[in-house]
C-alpha positions in Angstrom: -1.0 10.4 -35.8 -3.7 10.0 -33.8 -4.8 13.4 -31.7 -4.3 13.0 -27.7 -5.4 13.9 -24.8 -4.4 14.9 -21.3 -6.2 13.2 -18.4 -5.9 14.4 -14.9 -4.9 12.0 -12.6 -3.6 12.6 -9.2 -3.8 15.7 -7.4 -0.1 16.9 -6.1 -0.2 16.1 -2.3 -1.4 12.1 -2.8 1.4 12.0 -5.3 4.1 13.8 -2.4 2.4 11.5 0.1 2.6 8.0 -2.2 6.1 8.9 -2.6 7.4 9.6 0.8 5.4 6.4 2.1 6.9 4.0 -0.5 11.1 4.6 0.8 9.8 4.9 4.4 7.7 1.6 4.9 10.7 0.4 3.1 13.0 1.0 6.1 10.6 -0.1 8.5 10.4 -3.8 6.8 13.9 -3.4 6.8 14.7 -2.4 9.7 11.8 -4.4 11.9 13.8 -7.8 9.7 16.5 -6.2 11.5 14.8 -6.6 15.0 13.4 -9.5 14.4 16.6 -11.3 14.0 17.0 -11.0 17.7 13.7 -13.3 18.6 12.6 -14.8 15.6 9.7 -17.1 16.9 7.6 -17.5 14.4 6.8 -20.1 11.8 4.1 -22.2 10.2 3.0 -26.0 11.8 2.3 -27.7 14.3 3.9 -29.4 18.1 7.4 -29.5 16.4 7.0 -29.9 13.0 7.5 -26.6 11.0 6.4 -26.2 7.5 8.0 -22.3 7.2 10.1 -20.5 9.3 10.6 -17.4 8.9 12.8 -16.7 8.7 15.8 -19.3 7.7 19.3 -18.2 9.1 20.5 -18.6 5.0 17.8 -15.7 4.0 19.0 -13.7 6.9 22.9 -14.2 6.4 21.7 -13.3 2.5 20.8 -10.0 3.4 23.7 -9.5 6.0 20.9 -8.9 8.8 22.6 -10.9 11.8 23.6 -8.7 14.7 22.1 -5.8 13.9 19.7 -5.2 16.0 21.0 -1.6 18.0 21.3 -0.5 14.1 17.3 -1.9 13.2 16.1 -0.4 16.3 17.5 3.2 15.9 16.4 3.1 12.2 12.3 1.6 13.3 12.1 4.2 16.2 12.7 7.5 13.3 11.1 6.1 10.9 7.6 5.2 12.6 7.4 9.0 13.3 7.6 9.6 9.7 5.3 7.2 8.9 2.6 7.6 11.6 3.0 12.1 10.2 2.5 10.7 6.6 -0.1 8.3 6.9 -2.2 11.0 9.3 -1.6 13.8 6.9 -2.6 11.5 3.8 -6.1 10.6 5.9 -6.7 13.8 6.8 -6.5 15.4 2.6 -8.5 12.4 1.9 -11.4 13.4 4.8 -11.3 17.1 3.7 -11.0 16.9 0.1 -13.2 14.8 -0.5 -11.1 12.5 -2.3 -11.8 9.3 0.0 -15.0 9.7 -2.1 -12.8 7.7 -5.0 -11.0 6.0 -2.4 -13.3 4.2 0.4 -15.1 1.3 -0.7 -19.1 0.8 -1.4 -21.7 -1.3 -1.5 -20.8 -3.0 -4.7 -17.2 -2.9 -4.1 -17.2 -6.6 -2.8 -19.2 -7.4 -5.8 -17.9 -5.3 -9.0 -14.1 -6.6 -7.2 -14.3 -10.9 -7.8 -15.6 -9.2 -11.7 -11.7 -7.1 -11.5 -10.4 -10.6 -10.0 -12.3 -12.4 -13.0 -10.9 -10.2 -15.8 -8.0 -10.4 -14.4 -7.4 -13.8 -14.1 -8.7 -14.1 -18.2 -12.1 -15.6 -16.8 -13.8 -13.2 -17.6 -14.1 -10.8 -20.5 -16.3 -8.5 -19.2 -15.0 -5.5 -16.5 -17.9 -3.0 -14.1 -18.2 0.3 -14.9 -14.3 1.8 -13.9 -13.7 5.4 -12.4 -10.4 6.8 -10.3 -9.7 3.6 -8.7 -11.6 -0.6 -9.5 -13.3 -1.5 -6.9 -10.3 -4.3 -6.2 -8.7 -1.1 -5.8 -10.9 0.4 -3.2 -11.2 -2.3 -0.7 -6.8 -3.2 -1.2 -6.0 0.6 -0.4 -8.2 0.9 2.0 -7.3 -2.1 3.7 -3.8 0.0 3.8 -4.9 2.8 5.4 -6.7 0.1 8.3 -3.4 -2.3 8.2 -1.2 1.0 8.9 -3.2 2.2 11.7 -2.8 -1.4 13.3 1.0 -1.5 12.5 1.2 2.1 14.2 -0.9 0.5 17.3 0.8 -2.7 17.7 3.7 -0.7 17.5 3.1 1.4 20.0 1.6 -1.3 22.2 5.5 -3.9 22.0 7.5 -0.4 21.7 6.4 0.9 25.2 4.5 -2.2 26.9 4.7 -0.6 30.5 4.3 2.9 29.4 1.1 1.7 26.7 -0.4 -1.1 29.5 -3.8 0.1 28.7 -3.2 -0.4 24.9 -0.9 -3.5 25.0 -4.0 -5.4 27.2 -6.5 -4.4 24.8 -4.3 -6.5 21.8 -4.5 -9.4 24.0 -1.2 -8.9 26.1 2.6 -8.5 24.5 2.8 -11.8 23.1 0.0 -11.1 20.5 0.2 -8.0 20.0 3.9 -8.6 18.8 2.7 -11.2 16.6 -0.2 -9.1 15.8 2.7 -6.4 14.5 4.5 -9.3 12.7 1.9 -10.4 10.3 0.1 -6.5 9.6 4.1 -6.7 8.7 4.0 -9.6 6.3 1.0 -8.3 4.8 3.0 -5.0 4.0 5.7 -6.9 2.3 2.9 -8.5 0.5 1.1 -5.2 -0.7 4.5 -3.8 -1.7 5.5 -6.8 -3.9 2.2 -6.9 -5.8 1.6 -3.9 -5.9 5.0 -2.8 -7.9 4.4 -6.2 -10.1 0.7 -4.7 -11.5 2.7 -1.0 -11.8 5.0 -2.9 -14.0 2.1 -4.8 -15.5 -0.2 -1.2 -16.5 2.9 0.3 -17.9 5.1 3.8 -18.1 1.2 5.9 -18.8 -0.5 4.5 -15.2 3.2 5.4 -13.3 3.7 8.2 -15.2 0.1 9.5 -13.2 1.8 8.6 -10.5 4.8 11.2 -11.0 3.6 13.6 -13.3 0.0 13.6 -12.3 -1.5 12.9 -15.6 -2.0 9.8 -17.9 -2.2 10.5 -21.8 -4.8 8.8 -24.1 -5.3 8.4 -28.0 -8.4 10.3 -29.5 -9.9 7.7 -31.9 -10.6 10.2 -35.5 -14.4 9.7 -35.1 -14.5 10.9 -31.8 -11.4 13.6 -32.3 -13.2 16.6 -31.7 -13.8 16.4 -27.5 -17.0 17.5 -26.2 -17.8 20.8 -24.2 -17.7 18.6 -20.8 -14.3 16.9 -21.4 -12.5 20.2 -21.9 -12.7 20.8 -18.3 -10.7 17.4 -17.6 -8.5 17.0 -20.1 -6.3 19.1 -23.0 -5.2 18.4 -26.2 -1.9 17.8 -26.2 -0.2 18.6 -30.3 2.1 15.4 -31.6 
């Protein structure tokens, strides 16, 4: 059998932040649906013409959403603090550990992200040099951080519109703040779905990186002996 090597992927802190955020964000979205049911004003369309309603009665009934406003509010207002604290600790960790250098986009990220997209769509074969995160992931993960901050700010504005009137006014008023919060929730939901699909496509080895912190790669026979430079970051795995 071919020799294999262990490649360090994600530090323990990143894995903790990720796995705490996963259920917390899911509960935030779910409880948000329970709250939104009480005043479901948003739709896509113009005038009296509606193309898409968020969310139809059939959707709400299928998920047993109606008449659970109090439950949704109690869950939302508890887990929002966990969401905020976990997000703050994550950003601080990125800054102090210098991990942000691997996640935040650089000047070539837009161009490289387009090349990654063409590759994923099987339009182009070549890929730009890949590091821990490719350019598309850098943009997406940085966007999630910005969306998290936006969700927190808009959420506080519509949670306490009188006490935080200055914040609410800065966002365009209560109605605008609520619409912005709703749009950010839709974007989070879309990211959720796309991220899970990508994890499934990437396979177990990629998933193991976020669970155990390492991936396992086969070493071609011609280069089975690792160079000294690689020893610091890899360890042989006997098979």
